[in-house]
C-alpha positions in Angstrom: 33.7 -57.5 -0.8 34.0 -58.9 -3.2 34.9 -62.1 -2.3 31.4 -62.2 -0.4 29.7 -61.2 -3.6 31.2 -65.1 -5.0 30.1 -66.7 -2.1 26.6 -65.4 -2.6 25.9 -65.5 -5.9 26.4 -69.4 -5.5 24.8 -69.7 -2.6 21.9 -67.6 -4.7 22.4 -70.0 -7.5 21.8 -73.4 -5.7 18.5 -71.7 -4.0 17.7 -71.0 -7.5 17.4 -74.4 -8.1 16.4 -75.9 -5.2 13.3 -72.4 -5.7 12.7 -74.6 -9.2 12.2 -78.4 -8.3 9.7 -76.5 -5.0 7.6 -74.7 -7.9 7.8 -77.3 -10.6 7.3 -80.4 -8.8 4.7 -79.3 -6.4 1.6 -80.4 -7.6 -1.8 -78.3 -8.7 -0.9 -75.3 -6.1 -2.0 -72.1 -7.7 0.8 -70.3 -6.1 0.8 -66.8 -9.2 0.1 -64.6 -7.1 0.1 -60.7 -8.4 -0.4 -62.0 -12.2 2.7 -63.2 -12.3 3.8 -67.1 -13.0 6.5 -68.5 -9.9 8.8 -70.3 -13.3 9.0 -66.7 -14.8 10.1 -65.5 -10.9 12.6 -68.2 -10.3 13.6 -67.0 -14.0 13.9 -62.8 -12.9 16.1 -65.1 -9.9 18.3 -66.6 -11.5 19.6 -64.1 -13.9 20.3 -61.8 -11.0 22.2 -65.1 -10.5 23.9 -64.6 -13.1 24.3 -61.5 -13.0 26.1 -61.7 -9.2 28.2 -64.1 -10.5 30.0 -63.0 -13.1 30.7 -59.7 -10.6 31.8 -62.4 -7.8 34.7 -63.6 -11.3 36.3 -59.3 -9.5 36.4 -61.4 -6.7 38.5 -64.4 -7.2 42.2 -65.1 -5.5 42.6 -68.9 -5.9 41.5 -72.6 -7.2 38.8 -72.3 -4.9 37.0 -69.1 -6.0 36.9 -69.9 -10.2 35.6 -72.9 -9.1 33.0 -71.1 -7.2 32.7 -68.5 -10.0 32.8 -70.7 -13.2 30.1 -73.0 -12.1 27.8 -70.2 -10.3 27.4 -69.6 -14.3 27.7 -72.8 -15.5 24.0 -73.4 -12.9 22.9 -69.7 -13.4 23.8 -70.3 -17.1 21.9 -73.6 -17.9 19.3 -72.4 -15.2 17.6 -69.4 -17.0 18.0 -71.2 -20.5 16.0 -74.4 -19.5 12.9 -72.0 -17.5 13.0 -69.5 -20.3 12.3 -72.8 -22.8 9.7 -73.8 -21.1 8.0 -70.4 -20.7 8.4 -69.6 -23.9 6.4 -73.0 -24.9 3.9 -73.1 -22.0 2.9 -69.7 -22.6 1.7 -70.9 -26.3 -0.1 -73.8 -25.4 -2.4 -71.6 -23.1 
């Protein structure tokens, strides 16, 4: 079960990057629904993936699992910091 969390969080981190690229390069289409900006939703998904990545550290049995966990943590920490920066300064410009 814990190995599945490790693999699932790694796949979710890649999906988060793809969602970020999809939302940021989509153009002038208004994707906001329910009053929430889509980058905020990507941030929430990224933070959930970060928590799952930390939980995935308990399912490590070999060096591949360790590499997956560390890569997941690095990707999600970087993306969440960047999204927080963009959302914060983007809201200041409104």
